[in-house]
MIVEXVO-885965 format. One record per residue (C-alpha): residue number from 1; x negated, y negated, z. Coordinates in steps of 0.5 Angstrom, whole numbers, plus 500, padded with zeros to 3 digits. Example, Ala and Ser with C-alpha at 12.3 -4.5 7.8 and 13.67 -1.06 7.14 Angstrom:
{rec 1, {475, 509, 516}};
{rec 2, {473, 502, 514}};
This chain:
{rec 1, {341, 948, 778}};
{rec 2, {334, 950, 779}};
{rec 3, {333, 951, 771}};
{rec 4, {336, 944, 770}};
{rec 5, {331, 941, 775}};
{rec 6, {325, 945, 772}};
{rec 7, {327, 942, 765}};
{rec 8, {328, 935, 767}};
{rec 9, {321, 935, 770}};
{rec 10, {318, 938, 764}};
{rec 11, {321, 932, 760}};
{rec 12, {319, 927, 765}};
{rec 13, {312, 930, 764}};
{rec 14, {312, 929, 757}};
{rec 15, {315, 922, 757}};
{rec 16, {309, 920, 761}};
{rec 17, {304, 923, 757}};
{rec 18, {307, 921, 751}};
{rec 19, {310, 914, 751}};
{rec 20, {312, 914, 744}};
{rec 21, {317, 920, 745}};
{rec 22, {320, 916, 751}};
{rec 23, {321, 910, 746}};
{rec 24, {324, 915, 740}};
{rec 25, {329, 917, 745}};
{rec 26, {331, 910, 747}};
{rec 27, {332, 908, 740}};
{rec 28, {336, 914, 739}};
{rec 29, {340, 912, 744}};
{rec 30, {341, 905, 743}};
{rec 31, {342, 907, 735}};
{rec 32, {348, 911, 738}};
{rec 33, {351, 906, 742}};
{rec 34, {350, 900, 737}};
{rec 35, {356, 897, 734}};
{rec 36, {356, 898, 726}};
{rec 37, {355, 892, 722}};
{rec 38, {356, 892, 715}};
{rec 39, {354, 886, 710}};
{rec 40, {360, 886, 704}};
{rec 41, {358, 882, 697}};
{rec 42, {365, 881, 694}};
{rec 43, {368, 876, 689}};
{rec 44, {371, 869, 691}};
{rec 45, {378, 871, 689}};
{rec 46, {383, 865, 688}};
{rec 47, {388, 869, 692}};
{rec 48, {384, 870, 698}};
{rec 49, {384, 864, 703}};
{rec 50, {378, 867, 708}};
{rec 51, {376, 874, 708}};
{rec 52, {374, 873, 715}};
{rec 53, {381, 871, 718}};
{rec 54, {384, 875, 713}};
{rec 55, {390, 880, 716}};
{rec 56, {387, 886, 713}};
{rec 57, {380, 885, 715}};
{rec 58, {382, 884, 722}};
{rec 59, {386, 891, 721}};
{rec 60, {380, 894, 719}};
{rec 61, {376, 892, 725}};
{rec 62, {381, 894, 730}};
{rec 63, {382, 901, 726}};
{rec 64, {374, 902, 725}};
{rec 65, {370, 898, 730}};
{rec 66, {366, 896, 724}};
{rec 67, {364, 889, 723}};
{rec 68, {363, 886, 717}};
{rec 69, {359, 880, 714}};
{rec 70, {362, 877, 708}};
{rec 71, {358, 874, 702}};
{rec 72, {362, 872, 696}};
{rec 73, {360, 870, 689}};
{rec 74, {364, 866, 684}};
{rec 75, {369, 870, 680}};
{rec 76, {368, 866, 674}};
{rec 77, {361, 868, 674}};
{rec 78, {361, 875, 677}};
{rec 79, {357, 878, 672}};
{rec 80, {352, 873, 672}};
{rec 81, {351, 873, 679}};
{rec 82, {351, 880, 680}};
{rec 83, {346, 881, 675}};
{rec 84, {342, 876, 679}};
{rec 85, {343, 880, 685}};
{rec 86, {341, 886, 682}};
{rec 87, {335, 884, 679}};
{rec 88, {333, 881, 686}};
{rec 89, {332, 887, 690}};
{rec 90, {335, 884, 696}};
{rec 91, {342, 888, 697}};
{rec 92, {348, 887, 701}};
{rec 93, {350, 894, 705}};
{rec 94, {356, 894, 700}};
{rec 95, {358, 892, 693}};
{rec 96, {365, 891, 694}};
{rec 97, {370, 890, 688}};
{rec 98, {365, 888, 684}};
{rec 99, {364, 890, 676}};
{rec 100, {359, 896, 677}};
{rec 101, {360, 899, 670}};
{rec 102, {357, 906, 668}};
{rec 103, {351, 903, 665}};
{rec 104, {349, 899, 671}};
{rec 105, {351, 905, 676}};
{rec 106, {346, 909, 672}};
{rec 107, {341, 904, 672}};
{rec 108, {340, 902, 679}};
{rec 109, {342, 909, 682}};
{rec 110, {339, 914, 677}};
{rec 111, {333, 910, 675}};
{rec 112, {331, 905, 680}};
{rec 113, {334, 909, 686}};
{rec 114, {337, 903, 689}};
{rec 115, {344, 905, 690}};
{rec 116, {346, 911, 695}};
{rec 117, {348, 918, 692}};
{rec 118, {355, 919, 695}};
{rec 119, {356, 926, 693}};
{rec 120, {355, 929, 700}};
{rec 121, {358, 923, 704}};
{rec 122, {364, 924, 700}};
{rec 123, {364, 931, 701}};
{rec 124, {363, 931, 709}};
{rec 125, {367, 924, 710}};
{rec 126, {372, 922, 705}};
{rec 127, {378, 927, 705}};
{rec 128, {383, 922, 702}};
{rec 129, {379, 921, 696}};
{rec 130, {377, 928, 695}};
{rec 131, {384, 930, 695}};
{rec 132, {386, 925, 689}};
{rec 133, {380, 927, 685}};
{rec 134, {382, 934, 686}};
{rec 135, {389, 932, 683}};
{rec 136, {387, 928, 677}};
{rec 137, {384, 932, 671}};
{rec 138, {377, 930, 670}};
{rec 139, {377, 925, 675}};
{rec 140, {370, 928, 678}};
{rec 141, {367, 928, 672}};
{rec 142, {369, 921, 670}};
{rec 143, {365, 918, 677}};
{rec 144, {359, 922, 676}};
{rec 145, {353, 919, 673}};
{rec 146, {349, 924, 668}};
{rec 147, {344, 926, 673}};
{rec 148, {350, 929, 677}};
{rec 149, {350, 924, 682}};
{rec 150, {356, 919, 684}};
{rec 151, {353, 912, 686}};
{rec 152, {360, 908, 686}};
{rec 153, {367, 910, 689}};
{rec 154, {373, 909, 684}};
{rec 155, {379, 905, 684}};
{rec 156, {385, 908, 681}};
{rec 157, {391, 905, 677}};
{rec 158, {395, 911, 674}};
{rec 159, {400, 908, 670}};
{rec 160, {405, 913, 667}};
{rec 161, {408, 910, 661}};
{rec 162, {401, 907, 659}};
{rec 163, {398, 914, 658}};
{rec 164, {403, 914, 652}};
{rec 165, {403, 907, 650}};
{rec 166, {403, 908, 643}};
{rec 167, {411, 906, 641}};
{rec 168, {415, 904, 636}};
{rec 169, {422, 900, 637}};
{rec 170, {428, 900, 632}};
{rec 171, {433, 894, 632}};
{rec 172, {439, 898, 634}};
{rec 173, {444, 893, 631}};
{rec 174, {441, 894, 624}};
{rec 175, {442, 902, 625}};
{rec 176, {449, 901, 628}};
{rec 177, {451, 896, 622}};
{rec 178, {449, 901, 617}};
{rec 179, {452, 907, 621}};
{rec 180, {445, 910, 621}};
{rec 181, {442, 915, 627}};
{rec 182, {435, 914, 629}};
{rec 183, {430, 918, 625}};
{rec 184, {427, 924, 627}};
{rec 185, {422, 925, 621}};
{rec 186, {417, 921, 617}};
{rec 187, {422, 922, 611}};
{rec 188, {428, 920, 615}};
{rec 189, {424, 914, 617}};
{rec 190, {422, 912, 610}};
{rec 191, {429, 912, 608}};
{rec 192, {431, 908, 614}};
{rec 193, {426, 903, 612}};
{rec 194, {429, 902, 605}};
{rec 195, {436, 902, 608}};
{rec 196, {434, 896, 612}};
{rec 197, {430, 893, 606}};
{rec 198, {436, 893, 601}};
{rec 199, {443, 894, 605}};
{rec 200, {443, 887, 609}};
{rec 201, {444, 890, 616}};
{rec 202, {444, 883, 619}};
{rec 203, {450, 881, 615}};
{rec 204, {447, 874, 612}};
{rec 205, {448, 876, 605}};
{rec 206, {440, 875, 604}};
{rec 207, {435, 880, 603}};
{rec 208, {431, 877, 608}};
{rec 209, {430, 883, 613}};
{rec 210, {423, 886, 614}};
{rec 211, {423, 893, 615}};
{rec 212, {417, 894, 619}};
{rec 213, {412, 889, 622}};
{rec 214, {406, 890, 627}};
{rec 215, {400, 886, 629}};
{rec 216, {393, 888, 629}};
{rec 217, {391, 884, 636}};
{rec 218, {396, 886, 641}};
{rec 219, {397, 892, 646}};
{rec 220, {399, 898, 641}};
{rec 221, {402, 893, 636}};
{rec 222, {398, 896, 630}};
{rec 223, {403, 899, 625}};
{rec 224, {399, 905, 623}};
{rec 225, {397, 910, 629}};
{rec 226, {404, 912, 631}};
{rec 227, {405, 914, 624}};
{rec 228, {398, 918, 623}};
{rec 229, {400, 922, 629}};
{rec 230, {405, 925, 625}};
{rec 231, {400, 928, 620}};
{rec 232, {394, 930, 625}};
{rec 233, {392, 928, 632}};
{rec 234, {389, 921, 632}};
{rec 235, {386, 916, 637}};
{rec 236, {384, 911, 632}};
{rec 237, {387, 904, 630}};
{rec 238, {386, 899, 626}};
{rec 239, {383, 894, 631}};
{rec 240, {376, 892, 630}};
{rec 241, {375, 888, 636}};
{rec 242, {376, 895, 641}};
{rec 243, {371, 899, 644}};
{rec 244, {368, 904, 639}};
{rec 245, {368, 909, 645}};
{rec 246, {375, 909, 646}};
{rec 247, {378, 908, 638}};
{rec 248, {373, 912, 634}};
{rec 249, {377, 917, 632}};
{rec 250, {374, 923, 636}};
{rec 251, {378, 928, 640}};
{rec 252, {377, 934, 644}};
{rec 253, {379, 941, 642}};
{rec 254, {378, 947, 647}};
{rec 255, {372, 943, 649}};
{rec 256, {369, 941, 643}};
{rec 257, {369, 934, 640}};
{rec 258, {372, 933, 633}};
{rec 259, {374, 928, 629}};
{rec 260, {380, 927, 625}};
{rec 261, {378, 921, 620}};
{rec 262, {375, 926, 615}};
{rec 263, {381, 931, 614}};
{rec 264, {386, 933, 609}};
{rec 265, {391, 931, 614}};
{rec 266, {389, 924, 616}};
{rec 267, {388, 923, 608}};
{rec 268, {396, 925, 608}};
{rec 269, {397, 920, 613}};
{rec 270, {394, 915, 609}};
{rec 271, {398, 916, 603}};
{rec 272, {404, 916, 607}};
{rec 273, {402, 909, 610}};
{rec 274, {400, 906, 603}};
{rec 275, {406, 908, 600}};
{rec 276, {410, 905, 605}};
{rec 277, {406, 899, 604}};
{rec 278, {407, 899, 597}};
{rec 279, {414, 899, 597}};
{rec 280, {414, 893, 601}};
{rec 281, {417, 897, 607}};
{rec 282, {411, 894, 612}};
{rec 283, {410, 887, 613}};
{rec 284, {403, 885, 610}};
{rec 285, {401, 880, 615}};
{rec 286, {401, 886, 620}};
{rec 287, {394, 887, 619}};
{rec 288, {392, 880, 620}};
{rec 289, {397, 877, 625}};
{rec 290, {396, 877, 633}};
{rec 291, {401, 878, 638}};
{rec 292, {404, 871, 638}};
{rec 293, {405, 871, 631}};
{rec 294, {409, 878, 631}};
{rec 295, {413, 875, 637}};
{rec 296, {415, 869, 632}};
{rec 297, {416, 873, 627}};
{rec 298, {421, 877, 631}};
{rec 299, {424, 871, 635}};
{rec 300, {423, 865, 630}};
{rec 301, {429, 866, 625}};
{rec 302, {436, 864, 626}};
{rec 303, {438, 871, 624}};
{rec 304, {434, 878, 627}};
{rec 305, {430, 880, 621}};
{rec 306, {425, 885, 624}};
{rec 307, {428, 892, 624}};
{rec 308, {422, 896, 627}};
{rec 309, {416, 894, 630}};
{rec 310, {410, 896, 635}};
{rec 311, {408, 895, 642}};
{rec 312, {407, 898, 649}};
{rec 313, {413, 895, 651}};
{rec 314, {418, 890, 649}};
{rec 315, {414, 883, 651}};
{rec 316, {409, 885, 646}};
{rec 317, {413, 883, 640}};
{rec 318, {419, 879, 643}};
{rec 319, {421, 874, 649}};
{rec 320, {422, 879, 655}};
{rec 321, {429, 879, 657}};
{rec 322, {432, 875, 651}};
{rec 323, {437, 878, 646}};
{rec 324, {433, 881, 641}};
{rec 325, {428, 884, 646}};
{rec 326, {434, 887, 649}};
{rec 327, {437, 891, 643}};
{rec 328, {430, 894, 641}};
{rec 329, {430, 902, 643}};
{rec 330, {424, 906, 643}};
{rec 331, {423, 911, 637}};
{rec 332, {421, 918, 639}};
{rec 333, {415, 921, 635}};
{rec 334, {416, 923, 628}};
{rec 335, {415, 930, 625}};
{rec 336, {411, 930, 619}};
{rec 337, {412, 934, 613}};
{rec 338, {408, 940, 616}};
{rec 339, {411, 940, 623}};
{rec 340, {406, 935, 626}};
{rec 341, {409, 931, 632}};
{rec 342, {404, 928, 637}};
{rec 343, {403, 922, 641}};
{rec 344, {396, 920, 643}};
{rec 345, {394, 920, 651}};
{rec 346, {390, 915, 654}};
{rec 347, {388, 918, 660}};
{rec 348, {389, 914, 667}};
{rec 349, {381, 915, 669}};
{rec 350, {378, 912, 675}};
{rec 351, {375, 905, 675}};
{rec 352, {368, 906, 676}};
{rec 353, {364, 903, 682}};
{rec 354, {369, 899, 686}};
{rec 355, {365, 901, 692}};
{rec 356, {357, 901, 692}};
{rec 357, {353, 902, 697}};
{rec 358, {345, 900, 697}};
{rec 359, {340, 905, 699}};
{rec 360, {338, 902, 705}};
{rec 361, {344, 901, 708}};
{rec 362, {344, 903, 716}};
{rec 363, {351, 906, 717}};
{rec 364, {353, 909, 710}};
{rec 365, {357, 914, 714}};
{rec 366, {361, 908, 717}};
{rec 367, {362, 905, 710}};
{rec 368, {365, 911, 707}};
{rec 369, {370, 912, 713}};
{rec 370, {372, 905, 712}};
{rec 371, {373, 906, 705}};
{rec 372, {377, 913, 705}};
{rec 373, {382, 909, 709}};
{rec 374, {384, 905, 702}};
{rec 375, {385, 912, 699}};
{rec 376, {391, 913, 703}};
{rec 377, {398, 910, 701}};
{rec 378, {398, 906, 708}};
{rec 379, {391, 904, 706}};
{rec 380, {393, 902, 699}};
{rec 381, {399, 898, 701}};
{rec 382, {396, 894, 707}};
{rec 383, {390, 892, 702}};
{rec 384, {394, 891, 696}};
{rec 385, {401, 888, 699}};
{rec 386, {400, 886, 706}};
{rec 387, {403, 887, 712}};
{rec 388, {408, 892, 714}};
{rec 389, {414, 890, 716}};
{rec 390, {413, 883, 712}};
{rec 391, {411, 885, 705}};
{rec 392, {413, 892, 705}};
{rec 393, {416, 898, 709}};
{rec 394, {417, 905, 709}};
{rec 395, {423, 908, 704}};
{rec 396, {429, 910, 708}};
{rec 397, {432, 917, 707}};
{rec 398, {436, 916, 701}};
{rec 399, {432, 911, 697}};
{rec 400, {430, 913, 690}};
{rec 401, {424, 911, 687}};
{rec 402, {422, 910, 680}};
{rec 403, {423, 917, 678}};
{rec 404, {429, 918, 681}};
{rec 405, {426, 922, 687}};
{rec 406, {426, 920, 694}};
{rec 407, {422, 914, 695}};
{rec 408, {416, 913, 699}};
{rec 409, {415, 905, 700}};
{rec 410, {420, 899, 699}};
{rec 411, {417, 892, 697}};
{rec 412, {420, 887, 701}};
{rec 413, {417, 881, 697}};
{rec 414, {414, 880, 690}};
{rec 415, {407, 882, 689}};
{rec 416, {403, 876, 688}};
{rec 417, {396, 875, 685}};
{rec 418, {396, 868, 683}};
{rec 419, {397, 864, 690}};
{rec 420, {393, 864, 696}};
{rec 421, {394, 868, 702}};
{rec 422, {391, 871, 708}};
{rec 423, {395, 878, 709}};
{rec 424, {391, 882, 704}};
{rec 425, {386, 883, 699}};
{rec 426, {391, 884, 693}};
{rec 427, {386, 887, 687}};
{rec 428, {379, 886, 690}};
{rec 429, {376, 893, 692}};
{rec 430, {378, 900, 691}};
{rec 431, {386, 902, 691}};
{rec 432, {390, 908, 690}};
{rec 433, {395, 907, 685}};
{rec 434, {396, 914, 684}};
{rec 435, {402, 916, 680}};
{rec 436, {406, 918, 686}};
{rec 437, {405, 911, 689}};
{rec 438, {407, 908, 683}};
{rec 439, {413, 912, 682}};
{rec 440, {415, 912, 689}};
{rec 441, {417, 905, 690}};
{rec 442, {424, 904, 691}};
{rec 443, {428, 902, 685}};
{rec 444, {435, 900, 684}};
{rec 445, {437, 906, 680}};
{rec 446, {443, 902, 677}};
{rec 447, {439, 896, 674}};
{rec 448, {440, 894, 667}};
{rec 449, {435, 898, 663}};
{rec 450, {435, 893, 658}};
{rec 451, {434, 887, 662}};
{rec 452, {428, 884, 666}};
{rec 453, {430, 888, 673}};
{rec 454, {430, 895, 669}};
{rec 455, {423, 894, 665}};
{rec 456, {419, 899, 669}};
{rec 457, {425, 904, 670}};
{rec 458, {426, 904, 662}};
{rec 459, {419, 905, 660}};
{rec 460, {419, 911, 665}};
{rec 461, {425, 914, 662}};
{rec 462, {423, 913, 655}};
{rec 463, {416, 916, 656}};
{rec 464, {419, 922, 660}};
{rec 465, {424, 923, 655}};
{rec 466, {421, 921, 648}};
{rec 467, {413, 921, 649}};
{rec 468, {411, 926, 654}};
{rec 469, {414, 932, 650}};
{rec 470, {409, 931, 644}};
{rec 471, {403, 929, 649}};
{rec 472, {397, 934, 649}};
{rec 473, {392, 930, 654}};
{rec 474, {387, 936, 653}};
{rec 475, {386, 933, 647}};
{rec 476, {384, 926, 649}};
{rec 477, {377, 924, 649}};
{rec 478, {375, 922, 656}};
{rec 479, {370, 916, 658}};
{rec 480, {363, 919, 656}};
{rec 481, {357, 917, 660}};
{rec 482, {350, 917, 656}};
{rec 483, {343, 917, 658}};
{rec 484, {339, 911, 657}};
{rec 485, {335, 914, 651}};
{rec 486, {342, 916, 648}};
{rec 487, {345, 909, 649}};
{rec 488, {339, 905, 646}};
{rec 489, {339, 910, 640}};
{rec 490, {346, 911, 638}};
{rec 491, {350, 904, 641}};
{rec 492, {349, 900, 634}};
{rec 493, {350, 907, 630}};
{rec 494, {357, 908, 634}};
{rec 495, {359, 900, 633}};
{rec 496, {358, 901, 625}};
{rec 497, {361, 907, 624}};
{rec 498, {367, 905, 628}};
{rec 499, {368, 899, 624}};
{rec 500, {367, 902, 618}};
{rec 501, {373, 907, 619}};
{rec 502, {377, 902, 622}};
{rec 503, {376, 897, 616}};
{rec 504, {377, 903, 611}};
{rec 505, {384, 905, 614}};
{rec 506, {387, 898, 613}};
{rec 507, {384, 898, 606}};
{rec 508, {387, 905, 604}};
{rec 509, {394, 902, 607}};
{rec 510, {394, 896, 603}};
{rec 511, {391, 899, 597}};
{rec 512, {384, 896, 597}};
{rec 513, {381, 903, 597}};
{rec 514, {384, 908, 593}};
{rec 515, {386, 914, 597}};
{rec 516, {385, 919, 591}};
{rec 517, {379, 916, 587}};
{rec 518, {375, 913, 593}};
{rec 519, {376, 919, 598}};
{rec 520, {369, 923, 597}};
{rec 521, {365, 916, 597}};
{rec 522, {368, 915, 604}};
{rec 523, {367, 922, 607}};
{rec 524, {359, 921, 604}};
{rec 525, {359, 914, 608}};
{rec 526, {361, 917, 614}};
{rec 527, {356, 922, 614}};
{rec 528, {351, 917, 612}};
{rec 529, {353, 913, 618}};
{rec 530, {351, 919, 622}};
{rec 531, {358, 922, 624}};
{rec 532, {355, 929, 625}};
{rec 533, {350, 926, 630}};
{rec 534, {355, 922, 634}};
{rec 535, {359, 928, 635}};
{rec 536, {353, 932, 637}};
{rec 537, {351, 926, 642}};
{rec 538, {358, 926, 645}};
{rec 539, {359, 933, 646}};
{rec 540, {352, 933, 650}};
{rec 541, {355, 928, 654}};
{rec 542, {362, 931, 655}};
{rec 543, {358, 938, 657}};
{rec 544, {354, 934, 662}};
{rec 545, {361, 931, 665}};
{rec 546, {366, 937, 664}};
{rec 547, {363, 943, 664}};
């Protein structure tokens, strides 16, 4: 007690002699008692009536004590308005659910230092996010900028069947009519197409069958990629309007970036495709038509005519739920002449920058704690689906999920991201649609797999049984992040290179280029377009992120 009195007297003397000390102590005490207030900037989403009165906002205020002031920008002009705000320097505390690309995070984080690095905050205050990042291979690297810092929290949407979405579908009644089994090899596939062409499987007495058709502008609707993977692992297709970062033909082999597009195996795959085309087994319009035209081709005739087609799911090429949709069956990846049998993997990588904190935010700890709740199953359900007991509930014992295991949650009403409502944020902001979350939704186990109610279960089972056994995720090229000087030096080169590869792919298949006489020139042109430099800069970026 005597020592306490002495200490108190000393503090009083110091305070009297140094008013600044007393003022500082008072400010510290006041700051400790101050209720956290954060300004969130987000989009004016058509499906959210009012952020202030939204039930999820109220739930988070009760749960965290954080008061939020909302600033909104038009969803239709999000990119333009966000750029204006970033250029102004007048920032909110948090950019919530806005389109911060990797380039933006590097520019305003690394170079301008206007965004707060979040590494330590994640480590100390975000156990739920850390758990997800630890469970998904490559996830830490996917959200880390080239300087080693994390400037934005991600959103997750892990789609099991989308990871192996490059699928072919065979019209089962044609097989039945001709007494054929599903092909297992590229040669059996060729013989099946010939039978479809020559043996009138629709039984109308006319040679009107189209053995194999695809579409160059649809979701995994191109006819080439599936078959190329029977010769060499290939992550490239003939779409010209896709990102050169993702469809450039590069892949990872034990940590080294490689390319397939100048290899003898790739050349063999092109030979095979050209032979199919030359024999009239591939519909010529497959390399010019879009998805709508493919649907018209499948659905527009009185009798079914398309034997095989491509797409990530049946709605790409047919009327969802219709008679023809319900009769197409997924084809397992084919074994090539040298025993190669791959399906490419599309990594369900975190979407970057869905929760970005400005460098001068007064309450960064409270901000990341607020966000960490969104990375729980409950937080995702409340933020995305709505009120517990009205929009969703926890699954009961014995209810099964999409994967046939004990379900986690049950949807009480259809998910609706078009009509105004005030229960949740729907798609705005971070969410944790992990594999467990999606597969854990209670699902009717006896639903007709080929009807509308059985779609998700059919895609899950087809992917699990036919495609996952031939997938090698370690070969998939993740999203790479480049330094500013690398971007400026290689952006144009990358686009020109990718365009040349894709155009050449189609030209070899349709015969505008000769696979024998034009091959050496093609390989030399790849060198002239900077293939070695592109591989080298990609390797540097890969090593920064993942080694």
